[in-house]
TORLUM-42837 format. One record per residue (C-alpha): residue in one letter; x, y, z negated. Coordinates in Angstrom, 2 decimals. Example, Ala and Ser with C-alpha at 12.3 -4.5 7.8 and 13.67 -1.06 7.14 Angstrom:
2
  res       xx       yy       zz
    A    12.30    -4.50    -7.80
    S    13.67    -1.06    -7.14
% end
This chain:
385
  res       xx       yy       zz
    X    -0.09     0.06     0.06
    X     1.25     3.35     0.97
    X     0.15     6.80    -0.74
    X     1.11     9.95     1.02
    X     0.94    12.99    -1.10
    X     1.39    16.76    -0.93
    X     0.88    16.71     2.92
    X    -0.78    19.20     5.38
    X    -3.22    16.75     6.52
    X    -4.95    17.48    10.03
    X    -7.47    14.96    10.59
    X    -8.86    16.35    13.85
    X   -12.32    15.60    13.40
    X   -12.73    17.58    10.27
    X   -10.97    20.51     8.71
    X    -7.33    20.53     7.76
    X    -6.60    19.85     4.36
    X    -3.52    22.07     3.37
    X    -2.31    19.94     0.52
    X    -3.80    16.41     0.59
    X    -3.29    12.68     0.18
    X    -3.56     9.77     2.38
    X    -3.90     6.05     1.26
    X    -3.09     3.16     3.55
    X    -3.62    -0.45     2.87
    X    -3.68    -3.45     5.21
    X    -2.58    -1.30     8.37
    X    -5.82     0.92     7.76
    X    -6.54     4.31     6.24
    X    -8.61     3.45     3.10
    X    -8.95     6.99     1.50
    X    -8.16    10.58     2.40
    X    -8.79    14.07     0.59
    X    -7.16    16.50    -1.68
    X    -6.76    13.73    -4.27
    X    -7.26    10.06    -3.89
    X    -7.08     7.15    -6.42
    X    -4.04     5.01    -5.64
    X    -2.80     2.09    -7.60
    X     0.17     2.85    -9.85
    X     2.32     0.28    -7.84
    X     1.68     1.95    -4.37
    X     4.68     3.15    -2.38
    X     4.65     6.91    -2.62
    X     5.82     9.30     0.20
    X     6.03    12.84    -0.62
    X     5.28    14.83     2.44
    X     5.84    18.27     0.93
    X     5.94    21.07     3.56
    X     5.08    18.53     6.24
    X     2.26    18.21     8.81
    X     0.71    14.78     8.88
    X    -1.54    14.05    12.08
    X    -2.98    10.92    13.51
    X    -0.49     9.37    16.09
    X    -0.73    11.22    19.38
    X    -2.30     9.62    22.56
    X    -1.81    10.25    26.35
    X    -4.74     9.37    28.46
    X    -2.85     8.91    31.68
    X     0.66     7.43    32.06
    X     2.76     4.66    33.80
    X     4.79     3.83    30.76
    X     6.18     0.25    30.76
    X     5.42     0.01    34.54
    X     7.68     2.71    35.78
    X    10.72     2.18    33.60
    X    13.38     4.39    32.29
    X    16.99     4.59    33.90
    X    16.17     2.01    36.49
    X    15.20     1.96    40.22
    X    13.16    -0.43    42.20
    X    14.00    -3.23    39.70
    X    11.55    -1.56    37.09
    X     9.19     0.00    39.54
    X     6.18    -2.13    38.88
    X     3.35     0.55    39.05
    X     2.46     0.64    42.84
    X     1.77    -2.75    44.90
    X     2.64    -1.20    48.40
    X     1.65    -4.41    50.31
    X    -2.15    -3.13    50.61
    X    -4.07    -0.02    50.00
    X    -6.79    -1.94    48.26
    X    -5.61    -3.69    45.08
    X    -8.31    -3.87    42.40
    X    -7.14    -7.07    41.11
    X    -3.78    -5.72    39.80
    X    -3.77    -5.41    35.85
    X    -1.52    -3.19    34.13
    X    -1.10    -5.78    31.43
    X     0.88    -7.88    33.72
    X     3.62    -5.29    34.70
    X     4.18    -3.64    31.21
    X     7.63    -4.12    29.69
    X     7.59    -3.42    26.11
    X    11.22    -3.19    25.90
    X    11.53    -0.11    28.16
    X    13.31     2.50    25.95
    X    10.40     4.93    26.86
    X     8.42     3.17    24.07
    X    10.59     4.05    21.26
    X    11.44     7.64    22.63
    X     7.59     8.17    22.77
    X     7.21     6.97    19.13
    X    10.25     9.33    17.94
    X     7.96    12.11    19.60
    X     4.89    11.26    17.48
    X     3.11     9.47    20.33
    X     1.74     6.06    19.12
    X    -0.65     4.90    21.90
    X    -1.24     5.55    25.52
    X    -3.30     4.45    28.63
    X    -1.20     3.15    31.13
    X    -1.66     1.67    34.40
    X    -0.99     1.69    38.23
    X     0.14     4.53    40.32
    X    -1.45     6.48    42.97
    X    -0.15     4.83    46.19
    X    -3.36     2.92    46.65
    X    -6.77     3.94    47.42
    X    -7.59     1.28    44.60
    X    -4.89     0.47    42.49
    X    -6.02    -1.79    39.65
    X    -6.96    -1.55    36.10
    X    -5.30     0.43    33.25
    X    -4.96    -0.61    29.70
    X    -4.93     1.15    26.44
    X    -1.99    -0.01    24.26
    X    -0.07     0.89    21.10
    X     3.37     1.83    21.82
    X     5.11    -0.32    19.08
    X     5.46    -4.40    19.59
    X     7.25    -7.10    21.32
    X     4.49    -8.79    23.36
    X     2.13    -6.57    25.21
    X    -0.71    -8.96    24.42
    X    -0.52    -7.95    20.71
    X    -0.28    -4.19    21.55
    X    -3.40    -3.91    23.45
    X    -6.06    -1.64    22.13
    X    -8.44    -2.18    25.07
    X    -8.23    -4.12    28.50
    X    -9.40    -3.08    31.09
    X    -9.85     0.70    30.26
    X   -10.42     2.01    33.78
    X    -9.96     1.14    37.45
    X    -7.66     3.46    39.33
    X    -8.43     5.06    42.50
    X    -6.46     7.79    44.36
    X    -7.20    10.37    46.76
    X    -5.25    13.00    48.90
    X    -1.51    13.02    49.83
    X    -0.38     9.92    47.92
    X    -2.28     7.27    49.62
    X    -2.07     9.27    52.89
    X     1.67     9.38    52.66
    X     2.23     5.90    51.47
    X     0.23     4.24    54.35
    X    -0.66     6.78    57.20
    X     2.43     9.08    57.65
    X     3.41     6.81    60.62
    X    -0.37     6.91    61.86
    X    -0.29     3.14    62.27
    X    -1.96     1.93    58.91
    X    -5.13     2.96    57.12
    X    -5.55     5.48    55.50
    X    -4.08     8.20    57.60
    X    -6.72    10.74    56.65
    X    -8.87    11.66    53.63
    X   -11.85    10.46    55.54
    X   -10.20     7.04    55.47
    X    -9.47     7.13    51.89
    X   -13.04     7.75    51.20
    X   -14.19     5.17    53.60
    X   -11.76     2.42    51.99
    X   -13.19     3.19    48.54
    X   -16.92     3.17    50.08
    X   -16.50    -0.05    51.66
    X   -15.16    -1.70    48.69
    X   -17.68    -0.45    46.34
    X   -20.35    -1.57    48.67
    X   -18.85    -4.96    48.87
    X   -18.59    -5.14    45.20
    X   -22.23    -4.18    44.66
    X   -23.37    -6.77    46.82
    X   -21.08    -9.22    45.20
    X   -22.36    -8.26    41.71
    X   -26.09    -9.00    43.07
    X   -24.81   -12.51    44.35
    X   -23.18   -13.16    40.98
    X   -26.27   -12.24    38.93
    X   -28.46   -14.36    41.28
    X   -26.15   -17.44    40.87
    X   -26.07   -16.87    37.05
    X   -29.89   -16.88    36.81
    X   -30.39   -19.86    39.18
    X   -28.25   -23.07    38.52
    X   -28.87   -24.28    41.99
    X   -26.78   -21.59    43.46
    X   -23.05   -21.45    43.52
    X   -21.51   -18.58    41.98
    X   -19.12   -16.79    44.38
    X   -15.60   -15.77    43.69
    X   -13.37   -13.15    45.20
    X   -10.57   -11.97    42.90
    X   -10.73    -8.43    44.41
    X   -14.50    -8.11    43.98
    X   -14.39    -9.83    40.60
    X   -12.10    -7.09    39.41
    X   -14.59    -4.20    40.63
    X   -17.53    -6.07    38.68
    X   -16.84    -3.93    35.50
    X   -17.17    -0.78    37.67
    X   -20.25    -1.67    39.14
    X   -21.81    -2.67    35.99
    X   -20.53     0.46    34.39
    X   -18.55    -1.29    31.81
    X   -15.40     0.84    32.92
    X   -15.13     3.91    34.84
    X   -13.08     4.72    37.92
    X    -9.97     6.75    36.99
    X    -9.60     9.14    39.91
    X    -6.19    10.66    40.79
    X    -7.32    13.95    42.39
    X    -5.40    17.26    42.55
    X    -7.07    19.41    45.11
    X   -10.64    20.79    44.78
    X   -11.97    18.73    47.90
    X   -10.50    15.64    46.65
    X   -12.17    15.98    43.30
    X   -15.38    16.79    44.87
    X   -15.12    13.47    47.03
    X   -14.43    11.49    44.01
    X   -17.55    12.74    42.23
    X   -19.61    12.34    45.47
    X   -18.50     8.64    45.82
    X   -19.17     8.08    42.14
    X   -22.68     9.56    42.45
    X   -23.43     7.53    45.59
    X   -22.68     4.16    43.82
    X   -23.85     5.38    40.45
    X   -20.72     4.47    38.70
    X   -18.83     6.17    35.81
    X   -15.71     8.14    36.51
    X   -12.96    10.29    34.83
    X   -11.16    13.01    36.75
    X    -7.39    12.74    36.37
    X    -4.88    15.65    37.23
    X    -7.63    18.14    38.41
    X    -4.87    20.48    39.40
    X    -7.32    22.76    41.07
    X   -10.13    22.12    38.56
    X   -10.27    25.73    37.58
    X   -11.35    26.83    40.98
    X   -14.50    24.77    40.80
    X   -15.33    25.00    37.10
    X   -19.19    25.33    37.55
    X   -19.33    22.18    39.58
    X   -17.31    20.12    37.07
    X   -19.49    21.45    34.06
    X   -22.47    20.41    35.97
    X   -20.81    16.84    36.58
    X   -19.94    16.61    32.91
    X   -17.08    13.92    33.37
    X   -14.01    13.91    31.39
    X   -11.25    15.98    32.77
    X    -7.49    14.71    32.23
    X    -5.27    17.68    33.07
    X    -1.68    17.44    33.95
    X     1.13    16.99    34.29
    X     1.67    20.86    34.36
    X     5.12    20.89    33.48
    X     7.62    21.03    36.32
    X     7.74    22.29    39.79
    X     5.14    22.22    42.53
    X     6.52    19.35    44.24
    X     3.95    18.88    46.92
    X     1.30    20.91    48.54
    X    -1.60    19.55    46.32
    X     0.09    21.14    43.36
    X     0.05    24.70    45.00
    X    -2.35    26.04    42.35
    X    -0.75    24.23    39.26
    X    -0.89    26.14    36.03
    X    -1.07    25.53    32.31
    X    -4.22    27.84    32.26
    X    -6.43    24.94    33.68
    X    -6.79    23.21    30.60
    X    -8.08    26.39    28.75
    X   -10.42    27.37    31.49
    X   -12.11    23.92    31.63
    X   -12.32    23.74    27.65
    X   -13.88    27.22    27.41
    X   -16.31    25.90    30.11
    X   -17.36    23.32    27.64
    X   -15.76    20.30    29.19
    X   -13.82    17.51    27.16
    X   -10.28    17.97    28.12
    X    -7.33    15.74    27.72
    X    -3.60    16.89    28.43
    X    -1.48    14.18    30.10
    X     2.20    13.66    30.86
    X     1.67    11.23    33.83
    X     4.77     9.71    32.15
    X     7.34     9.16    33.28
    X     6.70    12.27    35.40
    X     7.00    14.07    32.26
    X     8.43    12.08    29.34
    X     5.84    10.96    26.99
    X     7.46    12.48    23.86
    X     6.91    15.87    25.54
    X     3.15    15.38    25.21
    X     3.08    17.84    22.18
    X     5.25    20.34    24.10
    X     2.72    20.34    27.11
    X    -0.20    20.86    24.64
    X     1.63    23.76    23.19
    X     2.35    25.26    26.54
    X    -1.35    24.97    27.39
    X    -2.16    26.79    24.15
    X     0.32    29.55    25.05
    X    -1.76    29.79    28.49
    X    -5.07    30.23    26.83
    X    -6.17    26.84    25.39
    X    -7.66    27.03    21.88
    X    -5.18    25.32    19.40
    X    -7.74    22.96    17.87
    X    -8.76    21.89    21.30
    X    -5.18    21.15    22.16
    X    -4.67    18.90    19.24
    X    -8.17    17.18    20.30
    X    -6.66    16.76    23.71
    X    -3.70    14.78    22.58
    X    -5.69    12.69    20.02
    X    -9.27    12.04    19.76
    X   -10.43    12.85    23.32
    X    -8.08    10.31    25.06
    X    -9.17     7.96    22.41
    X   -12.85     8.56    23.33
    X   -11.97     8.31    27.11
    X   -10.46     4.97    26.52
    X   -13.29     3.98    24.24
    X   -10.93     3.24    21.12
    X   -11.99     6.21    19.24
    X   -13.32     3.75    16.39
    X    -9.78     2.80    15.86
    X    -7.36     5.62    16.77
    X    -7.29     9.40    17.51
    X    -8.05    10.91    14.02
    X    -7.38    10.34    10.21
    X   -10.53     8.81     8.95
    X   -11.19     6.13     6.59
    X   -11.30     2.62     8.34
    X    -9.21     3.70    11.24
    X    -5.77     2.20    12.28
    X    -2.98     3.74    10.17
    X    -1.26     5.28    13.20
    X     0.21     8.39    11.66
    X     2.96    11.07    12.73
    X     4.61    13.11    10.21
    X     6.11    16.16    11.52
    X     8.64    18.83    10.22
    X     7.10    21.86    11.64
    X     4.22    22.29    14.06
    X     5.04    20.72    17.35
    X     2.45    22.73    19.28
    X     4.01    25.93    17.84
    X     7.71    25.24    17.18
    X    10.24    23.81    19.66
    X    12.36    22.84    16.84
    X     9.60    20.61    15.25
    X    10.20    16.84    15.21
    X     8.55    13.67    13.98
    X    10.42    12.62    10.86
    X     8.22     9.44    10.14
    X     5.80     7.58    12.41
    X     3.56     4.77    11.30
    X     1.78     2.14    13.53
    X    -0.48     0.09    11.73
    X     0.75     1.28     8.50
    X     4.34     0.28     9.37
    X     7.16     2.65     9.61
    X     8.53     2.75    13.09
    X    10.35     5.97    13.04
% end
């Protein structure tokens, strides 16, 4: 049992406790408040002068699939053999021994949503994982979380630049997506019919099987879309097939705020740090998160790690605050909001009784102070930093 005392607690879902206590037992938070009753034999950690928050979470990364300090040998995030690969699963490509995991933990980031890249129109499923462990199966928070799809320059550039393989155009990107969602919808009807009638043989197609959770609204599409027109195409297709969707990157989201508010879908903004490496990023600005949040949307701030190293997640949130994002909203954007997007907010994302004891202890405020650092990090109540 661990008893954290004299801490500035930031629960996220309730007001800060300037000098509070936290009690951890069995990997769970069992008490939180200005004072808590703790057994005399509990281990005590005095967090005097320190900020204690839930472990941070990123809603869109490729950690473990696009490894640090390695080339093609560790590039397992894009299956370039075909533009439609819904049957790829992040869990089968994640390497927990990638040094990015420990570096992220040292930055106070304890969990992430990770999965395929954006080369393919349909890339495969993402997983929500904890960032400490040896076997990825034991690190899973939820699998699958979402089905990756991509619009714009990436699928066009990977397949169509030579003009010989679909998709060459944005029209073809949308057409491929529609074709496969239509097939999956018909497949779902056939599966349902076979499950109701024992005389019918249940069909099996590995790609369409992977799309069943999308058609049944068990998981959303996870749409890589930077440009405004691509964002709108993503929404158009999702509406046509009545499936759920999250909008990832939304670089030009601030240009179509009213439409996004009407759609009411989660917006995962970033990576906003770095140069404008392609035309789609021409309108990139740290102000986007603040504009969308003020309009009433649920915003997550993402690094797209390793595009931006995952340990820079709080830095990205701080830069969004400097550009106009409300500070409390920035904290939610890297804790409870991504947990809600992943459907794991009953376990992580805030300091609440019954939740996993995934906790970051900061010396300084990482959203305000470039010198701030995580001095202790716990995952399931175990110190990992």
